[in-house]
C-alpha positions as a printed NumPy array, in Angstrom:
array([[197.637,  89.472,   3.573],
       [197.812,  92.1  ,   6.288],
       [201.408,  92.903,   7.335],
       [202.509,  92.786,  10.947],
       [202.98 ,  96.553,  11.052],
       [199.55 ,  97.196,   9.536],
       [198.048,  94.987,  12.141],
       [199.933,  96.671,  14.927],
       [198.814, 100.1  ,  13.907],
       [195.193,  99.079,  13.167],
       [194.698,  97.119,  16.438],
       [197.119,  98.695,  18.92 ],
       [197.756, 102.192,  17.493],
       [200.585, 103.953,  15.988],
       [201.918, 104.99 ,  19.464],
       [200.591, 102.487,  21.82 ],
       [200.116, 103.765,  25.39 ],
       [198.663, 102.711,  28.709],
       [194.976, 102.181,  28.992],
       [193.869, 103.622,  32.324],
       [190.426, 104.7  ,  33.53 ],
       [188.939, 104.43 ,  29.983],
       [191.632, 106.564,  28.335],
       [194.887, 106.191,  26.493],
       [197.828, 107.782,  28.198],
       [201.651, 107.904,  27.7  ],
       [202.075, 107.209,  31.362],
       [203.642, 109.077,  34.237],
       [207.2  , 107.945,  33.555],
       [207.372, 109.332,  29.984],
       [209.379, 106.222,  29.195],
       [208.946, 103.772,  26.297],
       [210.159, 100.411,  25.334],
       [210.336,  98.494,  22.139],
       [208.469,  95.34 ,  21.216],
       [210.246,  93.004,  18.737],
       [209.238,  90.462,  16.165],
       [211.327,  87.43 ,  17.286],
       [211.263,  85.964,  13.656],
       [212.941,  88.938,  12.016],
       [214.348,  90.922,  14.94 ],
       [212.473,  94.083,  13.664],
       [210.812,  96.527,  16.038],
       [207.046,  96.158,  15.938],
       [206.178,  99.124,  18.041],
       [207.441, 101.519,  20.722],
       [205.085, 101.289,  23.71 ],
       [204.565, 103.462,  26.721],
       [206.357, 102.04 ,  29.797],
       [204.152, 101.947,  32.967],
       [205.724, 102.785,  36.318],
       [204.562, 102.65 ,  39.984],
       [202.398, 105.811,  39.774],
       [200.617, 104.432,  36.721],
       [199.871, 101.17 ,  38.607],
       [198.522, 103.135,  41.55 ],
       [196.263, 105.237,  39.207],
       [194.995, 102.065,  37.494],
       [194.097, 100.479,  40.864],
       [192.344, 103.65 ,  41.976],
       [190.295, 103.733,  38.753],
       [189.473, 100.11 ,  39.154],
       [188.41 , 100.501,  42.739],
       [186.248, 103.482,  41.809],
       [184.511, 101.306,  39.077],
       [183.941,  98.434,  41.288],
       [180.592,  99.385,  42.85 ],
       [179.029, 100.181,  39.536],
       [180.301,  97.184,  37.671],
       [179.508,  94.765,  40.486],
       [175.907,  96.207,  40.687],
       [175.475,  96.044,  36.838],
       [172.929,  93.305,  36.04 ],
       [174.415,  90.207,  34.429],
       [172.57 ,  90.822,  31.113],
       [174.09 ,  94.347,  30.778],
       [177.571,  92.908,  31.522],
       [176.821,  90.393,  28.802],
       [175.975,  93.087,  26.333],
       [179.371,  94.843,  26.9  ],
       [181.282,  91.558,  26.545],
       [179.244,  90.687,  23.435],
       [180.215,  94.053,  21.899],
       [183.894,  93.422,  22.586],
       [183.552,  89.96 ,  21.078],
       [181.913,  91.327,  17.959],
       [184.764,  93.845,  17.647],
       [187.439,  91.17 ,  17.982],
       [185.689,  88.725,  15.6  ],
       [185.491,  91.345,  13.018],
       [189.207,  91.978,  13.263],
       [190.156,  88.325,  13.941],
       [192.47 ,  87.912,  11.001],
       [194.499,  91.01 ,  12.029],
       [194.516,  89.825,  15.583],
       [196.059,  86.506,  14.36 ],
       [198.825,  88.414,  12.392],
       [199.515,  90.485,  15.473],
       [199.82 ,  87.351,  17.781],
       [202.08 ,  85.766,  15.073],
       [204.244,  88.83 ,  14.935],
       [204.614,  89.14 ,  18.711],
       [205.274,  85.576,  19.482],
       [206.784,  84.108,  16.347],
       [204.385,  81.213,  16.357],
       [203.228,  80.015,  12.951],
       [200.265,  81.848,  11.505],
       [198.081,  78.744,  11.677],
       [198.639,  78.527,  15.364],
       [198.105,  82.195,  15.803],
       [194.855,  81.967,  13.927],
       [193.718,  79.212,  16.324],
       [194.694,  81.375,  19.263],
       [192.835,  84.35 ,  17.92 ],
       [189.695,  82.149,  17.486],
       [189.996,  80.855,  20.97 ],
       [190.521,  84.352,  22.362],
       [187.23 ,  85.383,  20.854],
       [185.438,  82.172,  21.789],
       [186.507,  82.304,  25.487],
       [185.422,  85.907,  25.814],
       [182.114,  84.919,  24.284],
       [181.667,  81.932,  26.66 ],
       [182.481,  84.197,  29.822],
       [180.086,  86.738,  28.484],
       [177.304,  84.131,  28.737],
       [178.412,  83.149,  32.19 ],
       [177.435,  86.692,  33.419],
       [173.774,  85.36 ,  33.277],
       [174.568,  82.056,  34.894],
       [176.338,  83.072,  38.041],
       [175.663,  80.709,  40.995],
       [173.539,  81.368,  44.087],
       [171.113,  79.351,  46.344],
       [167.965,  79.829,  48.24 ],
       [167.117,  77.686,  51.322],
       [163.651,  77.737,  52.846],
       [163.069,  76.768,  56.501],
       [166.743,  76.367,  57.487],
       [165.532,  76.92 ,  60.99 ],
       [162.147,  77.716,  62.691],
       [160.812,  80.836,  61.073],
       [163.956,  81.474,  58.998],
       [164.902,  81.313,  55.319],
       [168.323,  81.824,  53.9  ],
       [170.014,  82.806,  50.63 ],
       [173.64 ,  82.137,  49.573],
       [174.843,  84.97 ,  47.376],
       [177.959,  85.045,  45.117],
       [179.518,  88.452,  44.92 ],
       [182.551,  89.923,  43.096],
       [185.8  ,  89.509,  45.088],
       [186.88 ,  92.971,  44.193],
       [189.651,  94.446,  42.   ],
       [191.649,  91.84 ,  40.202],
       [195.342,  92.107,  39.22 ],
       [195.949,  89.915,  36.202],
       [199.515,  89.072,  35.127],
       [199.631,  87.201,  31.793],
       [202.467,  85.345,  30.021],
       [203.945,  85.932,  26.497],
       [203.33 ,  82.459,  25.025],
       [199.434,  82.946,  24.568],
       [198.996,  86.714,  24.709],
       [195.442,  86.798,  23.629],
       [194.042,  83.477,  24.949],
       [195.508,  83.946,  28.49 ],
       [193.972,  87.443,  28.686],
       [190.591,  85.903,  27.64 ],
       [190.867,  83.349,  30.431],
       [191.693,  85.863,  33.171],
       [190.041,  89.032,  32.146],
       [186.889,  87.368,  30.632],
       [186.249,  85.475,  33.898],
       [186.88 ,  88.356,  36.128],
       [184.712,  90.812,  34.156],
       [181.935,  88.168,  34.036],
       [182.068,  87.886,  37.785],
       [181.732,  91.699,  38.229],
       [185.32 ,  92.415,  38.999],
       [187.264,  95.294,  37.529],
       [190.778,  94.286,  36.249],
       [194.259,  95.753,  36.233],
       [196.081,  93.769,  33.596],
       [199.831,  93.662,  33.305],
       [200.748,  91.768,  30.103],
       [204.214,  90.282,  29.51 ],
       [206.717,  92.782,  28.241],
       [207.434,  90.642,  25.102],
       [203.815,  90.705,  23.941],
       [201.872,  93.694,  25.187],
       [200.303,  94.54 ,  21.84 ],
       [197.646,  91.96 ,  21.797],
       [196.421,  92.955,  25.272],
       [196.202,  96.619,  24.072],
       [194.259,  95.479,  21.069],
       [191.829,  93.707,  23.345],
       [191.469,  96.883,  25.414],
       [190.508,  98.772,  22.317],
       [187.816,  96.238,  21.573],
       [186.33 ,  96.786,  25.022],
       [186.558, 100.491,  24.693],
       [184.64 , 100.228,  21.387],
       [182.045,  98.072,  23.198],
       [181.415, 100.795,  25.764],
       [182.999,  99.19 ,  28.778],
       [182.779, 101.69 ,  31.674],
       [185.99 , 103.572,  32.571],
       [188.271, 101.911,  35.077],
       [186.679,  98.379,  34.607],
       [189.691,  97.291,  32.434],
       [193.067,  98.859,  32.739],
       [196.18 ,  97.737,  30.817],
       [199.761,  98.385,  31.985],
       [202.5  ,  97.389,  29.498],
       [205.861,  97.699,  31.128],
       [209.552,  96.632,  30.601],
       [209.879,  96.71 ,  34.435],
       [207.506,  94.188,  35.821],
       [208.699,  94.469,  39.375],
       [207.889,  98.133,  39.733],
       [204.349,  97.63 ,  38.644],
       [203.95 ,  94.309,  40.357],
       [205.069,  95.681,  43.656],
       [202.235,  98.241,  43.648],
       [199.674,  95.685,  42.676],
       [200.708,  93.305,  45.381],
       [200.871,  95.923,  48.097],
       [197.786,  97.961,  47.28 ],
       [194.987,  97.364,  49.727],
       [192.346,  97.87 ,  47.165],
       [193.508,  94.849,  45.082],
       [191.59 ,  91.821,  46.396],
       [192.897,  89.057,  44.086],
       [196.053,  88.382,  42.061],
       [195.877,  86.023,  39.12 ],
       [199.277,  85.043,  37.735],
       [200.589,  82.602,  35.056],
       [204.321,  82.298,  34.855],
       [207.373,  80.762,  36.583],
       [207.34 ,  78.961,  39.93 ],
       [210.041,  81.485,  41.252],
       [207.945,  84.427,  40.579],
       [204.799,  82.709,  41.864],
       [206.309,  81.994,  45.226],
       [207.432,  85.683,  45.42 ],
       [203.882,  86.817,  44.656],
       [202.464,  84.481,  47.337],
       [204.786,  86.067,  49.977],
       [204.09 ,  89.582,  48.941],
       [200.317,  89.11 ,  48.665],
       [200.317,  87.628,  52.163],
       [200.856,  90.945,  53.847],
       [197.416,  92.227,  52.62 ],
       [195.742,  88.73 ,  52.688],
       [194.916,  88.745,  48.905],
       [193.457,  85.801,  47.177],
       [196.073,  84.263,  44.908],
       [195.577,  82.263,  41.817],
       [198.652,  80.699,  40.335],
       [199.461,  78.689,  37.171],
       [203.137,  78.03 ,  37.486],
       [204.122,  75.753,  34.555],
       [204.444,  72.036,  34.268],
       [206.589,  69.141,  33.448],
       [203.947,  67.064,  31.643],
       [204.564,  63.267,  31.598],
       [203.361,  60.872,  29.002],
       [202.754,  57.202,  29.564],
       [202.795,  54.956,  26.378],
       [201.604,  51.488,  27.231],
       [202.456,  48.281,  25.411],
       [199.034,  48.033,  23.695],
       [198.926,  51.731,  22.566],
       [198.189,  52.622,  18.956],
       [201.72 ,  53.948,  18.238],
       [200.795,  55.934,  15.083],
       [198.028,  57.703,  17.047],
       [200.47 ,  58.342,  19.954],
       [203.166,  59.765,  17.678],
       [200.776,  62.09 ,  15.866],
       [199.195,  63.448,  18.983],
       [202.518,  63.737,  20.864],
       [204.051,  65.769,  18.045],
       [201.305,  68.289,  18.414],
       [201.467,  68.131,  22.279],
       [205.11 ,  68.782,  22.377],
       [206.059,  71.102,  19.48 ],
       [202.967,  73.458,  19.414],
       [204.431,  77.003,  19.744],
       [207.909,  75.54 ,  19.429],
       [207.278,  73.653,  22.726],
       [206.704,  76.94 ,  24.61 ],
       [203.465,  75.881,  26.311],
       [202.791,  74.899,  29.884],
       [200.89 ,  71.685,  28.923],
       [203.531,  70.651,  26.374],
       [204.511,  67.031,  26.686],
       [207.928,  66.975,  28.29 ],
       [208.763,  63.415,  29.31 ],
       [207.552,  60.303,  27.548],
       [207.715,  57.067,  29.479],
       [207.274,  54.202,  27.072],
       [207.108,  50.517,  27.888],
       [210.207,  48.712,  26.835],
       [208.493,  46.182,  24.555],
       [207.264,  48.895,  22.091],
       [210.054,  51.498,  22.791],
       [212.146,  50.812,  19.615],
       [209.11 ,  51.05 ,  17.248],
       [207.81 ,  54.089,  19.07 ],
       [211.027,  56.026,  18.997],
       [211.656,  55.212,  15.298],
       [208.186,  56.439,  14.335],
       [208.47 ,  59.538,  16.576],
       [211.835,  60.383,  15.139],
       [210.689,  60.143,  11.603],
       [207.666,  62.448,  12.42 ],
       [209.805,  65.042,  14.193],
       [212.417,  65.205,  11.46 ],
       [209.493,  65.899,   9.062],
       [208.607,  69.159,  10.857],
       [209.39 ,  72.279,   8.992],
       [211.091,  75.158,  10.776],
       [210.802,  78.546,   9.124],
       [209.162,  81.962,   8.753],
       [205.95 ,  81.933,  10.801],
       [204.056,  83.818,   8.236],
       [204.71 ,  81.083,   5.678],
       [201.945,  78.357,   5.571],
       [204.53 ,  75.592,   5.215],
       [206.098,  76.328,   8.545],
       [205.321,  74.087,  11.501],
       [207.68 ,  75.823,  13.921],
       [208.715,  79.479,  14.191],
       [211.448,  80.916,  16.303],
       [211.66 ,  80.833,  20.107],
       [210.512,  83.996,  21.911],
       [214.034,  85.391,  22.608],
       [217.577,  84.413,  22.846],
       [217.428,  83.876,  26.577],
       [214.851,  81.106,  25.876],
       [217.154,  79.608,  23.093],
       [220.149,  79.532,  25.476],
       [218.203,  77.935,  28.202],
       [216.916,  75.029,  26.104],
       [220.399,  74.592,  24.531],
       [221.738,  74.317,  28.091],
       [219.115,  71.809,  29.077],
       [219.893,  69.721,  25.995],
       [223.617,  69.738,  26.748],
       [222.873,  68.784,  30.343],
       [220.746,  65.872,  29.271],
       [223.381,  64.481,  27.008],
       [226.114,  65.09 ,  29.519],
       [224.186,  63.153,  32.042],
       [223.78 ,  59.97 ,  30.094],
       [221.017,  60.84 ,  27.648],
       [221.407,  60.164,  23.936],
       [220.555,  62.766,  21.297],
       [218.303,  61.179,  18.857],
       [217.757,  64.139,  16.555],
       [217.616,  67.934,  16.326],
       [218.76 ,  70.649,  18.71 ],
       [220.601,  72.773,  16.168],
       [220.31 ,  76.485,  16.107],
       [219.286,  77.135,  12.501],
       [219.51 ,  80.873,  12.215],
       [219.59 ,  83.787,  14.571],
       [218.936,  87.55 ,  14.741],
       [219.632,  89.97 ,  17.49 ],
       [216.389,  88.978,  19.195],
       [215.89 ,  85.249,  18.878],
       [216.701,  82.145,  16.921],
       [215.1  ,  79.068,  15.352],
       [215.956,  75.657,  16.96 ],
       [215.359,  72.416,  15.258],
       [212.963,  70.084,  17.1  ],
       [214.978,  67.632,  19.289],
       [214.441,  64.218,  21.023],
       [216.685,  62.925,  23.809],
       [216.325,  59.253,  24.896],
       [217.435,  57.543,  28.18 ],
       [216.669,  54.436,  30.234],
       [214.397,  54.713,  33.346],
       [217.078,  53.813,  35.779],
       [219.5  ,  56.358,  34.277],
       [217.388,  59.297,  33.254],
       [219.232,  62.593,  33.355],
       [218.5  ,  64.997,  36.219],
       [217.497,  67.838,  33.83 ],
       [214.327,  65.891,  33.072],
       [212.983,  67.014,  36.377],
       [212.845,  70.555,  34.958],
       [210.318,  71.966,  32.647],
       [211.713,  71.839,  29.145],
       [210.158,  75.015,  27.747],
       [211.162,  74.575,  24.034],
       [211.288,  72.148,  21.2  ],
       [212.959,  69.333,  23.149],
       [211.241,  66.019,  24.073],
       [212.596,  63.479,  26.547],
       [211.909,  59.792,  25.884],
       [212.484,  57.258,  28.635],
       [212.316,  53.494,  28.263],
       [210.53 ,  51.611,  31.27 ],
       [210.193,  48.075,  32.286],
       [206.349,  48.255,  32.647],
       [203.381,  50.579,  33.344],
       [204.075,  50.736,  37.081],
       [207.637,  52.036,  36.519],
       [206.255,  54.547,  33.981],
       [203.661,  55.898,  36.426],
       [206.289,  56.083,  39.286],
       [208.725,  58.107,  37.115],
       [205.904,  60.233,  35.648],
       [204.898,  61.419,  39.205],
       [208.507,  61.87 ,  40.346],
       [208.378,  65.691,  39.935],
       [207.211,  68.694,  41.96 ],
       [204.962,  69.73 ,  39.072],
       [201.451,  68.465,  38.295],
       [199.774,  70.584,  35.575],
       [199.07 ,  68.107,  32.668],
       [199.73 ,  64.524,  31.644],
       [198.969,  62.22 ,  28.752],
       [198.279,  58.473,  28.467],
       [198.239,  56.343,  25.278],
       [196.649,  52.885,  25.85 ],
       [194.768,  50.327,  23.916],
       [191.532,  50.869,  25.612],
       [189.783,  53.762,  27.331],
       [189.409,  51.711,  30.541],
       [193.186,  51.123,  30.722],
       [193.866,  54.649,  29.918],
       [191.555,  55.904,  32.658],
       [193.132,  53.603,  35.078],
       [196.51 ,  55.208,  34.48 ],
       [194.994,  58.718,  34.297],
       [193.766,  58.264,  37.816],
       [197.204,  57.516,  39.015],
       [198.847,  60.537,  37.544],
       [199.163,  63.446,  39.981],
       [198.127,  66.216,  37.603],
       [195.255,  68.567,  37.03 ],
       [194.422,  67.604,  33.443],
       [194.975,  64.416,  31.489],
       [194.628,  63.563,  27.845],
       [193.893,  59.909,  27.141],
       [194.795,  58.956,  23.579],
       [194.785,  62.64 ,  22.633],
       [196.496,  65.85 ,  22.964],
       [194.84 ,  68.325,  25.371],
       [192.746,  71.027,  23.844],
       [191.353,  74.185,  25.386],
       [187.588,  74.258,  25.898],
       [185.91 ,  77.159,  27.691],
       [183.63 ,  74.895,  29.773],
       [186.521,  72.755,  31.11 ],
       [188.338,  73.833,  34.24 ],
       [192.043,  73.977,  34.129],
       [194.871,  74.218,  36.606],
       [197.605,  72.267,  38.467],
       [198.357,  70.622,  41.705],
       [201.506,  70.752,  43.884],
       [204.102,  73.214,  42.49 ],
       [202.008,  73.888,  39.308],
       [199.823,  76.284,  41.189],
       [196.656,  77.133,  42.966],
       [193.095,  77.55 ,  41.735],
       [191.5  ,  76.899,  38.38 ],
       [190.815,  78.896,  35.221],
       [188.209,  78.377,  32.609],
       [184.794,  76.739,  33.116],
       [182.398,  77.65 ,  35.811],
       [185.186,  77.057,  38.335],
       [187.257,  79.786,  36.681],
       [184.506,  82.361,  37.182],
       [183.903,  81.278,  40.832],
       [187.53 ,  81.986,  41.647],
       [186.546,  85.681,  41.313],
       [183.442,  85.37 ,  43.643],
       [182.956,  85.582,  47.335],
       [180.334,  83.615,  49.156],
       [177.831,  85.412,  51.431],
       [175.163,  83.78 ,  53.498],
       [172.039,  85.883,  54.425],
       [169.595,  84.469,  56.951],
       [166.05 ,  85.966,  56.772],
       [163.768,  85.88 ,  59.75 ],
       [159.991,  85.959,  59.056]])
């Protein structure tokens, strides 16, 4: 099997740099930073560290590329995206190893992400030839009209570390399909996958300046330029609510379009007629995928009291059967968390839950550590609906699941909605009709009824309330990067 270092060198290069205006560069700062494997603590690569001047140069290159890329016929844009897809698909196994090495997620999960990365870029490529528009005849006496959809302009895309390939595909694929050049700032923990994607587009003949990638260990110094620059028309960000609020304030000064996915606190409602075996199997996947480090991960389970004991017993048995270990081993279900700060945060949340009346059912131990990260055994904390710990209002971004016993479905829905967040939710019910009734009452952007959510390119995704603004994926995800123009034609 390809080693992580072989995959890094093959896909991202021996000395990964910035990708600006179609060329690889060490950057204006001359600085570098190290990217680590969270499973072993080893250095994967030393990467060029972008600064403010690099960000300005990338925006200038993207702005210069905008007229040509926006005017490129859809079928020609499709050919470029198809070429990049072919390059990524050819090297998909290496891409999976690279994702595994950067994130610490099990190789099986990394392979799934690599497949989805390729698949979503492919789907957005086809969307280049399906962009919307309308024609209206006789809108008034002697007058016709057309409604055009045109690229919004240069897009600044800021992606998270937990899905370093897939999230790039969702943002960059949609923006390129719409005719928008992109300046991409990947997360500092996982820049190598983004650089590998840039190499695929370079191979495919993407015109210079249409995609620029700025790895940096100082997000603020790059982000400040992207937010203030008048040539950036849209900012698409996935990350924390705190940073999202800051981006909104900064983007307001130049009236940029802002698309935000700010995490979630996904509730789960388990009704008294639910198939408990199905619910447990699906919830284990919905919670512990990527060691619980996913925005749609099931956080809080509200189970009706009459089936709570049986449900918790079955769930506990399943969670105790999960295997924590080396992500490159096929037997591992969970790898390490992304870094020690993430480990310490989830440990603090677990301690707060137990200190505030919750009961530790299983897990929560730090199994082994290195200088970069640690493995944490999957945990469950239980509580009653009228005494649930305050920390359950927070996003539990790690392998910790809260289970709350409720009197009935109405109390379960009330508690499920008692949060500022609204990204995803789950319902387990004995019938589709009853599941749909509860799904309609949950204040979230996506709901899985009797299933864990899966990512499909044609389905729009996004949150309500504090979980963000706008939609990614699907036709809606492309339209976020388009402006509507009405043209009336006298005759």
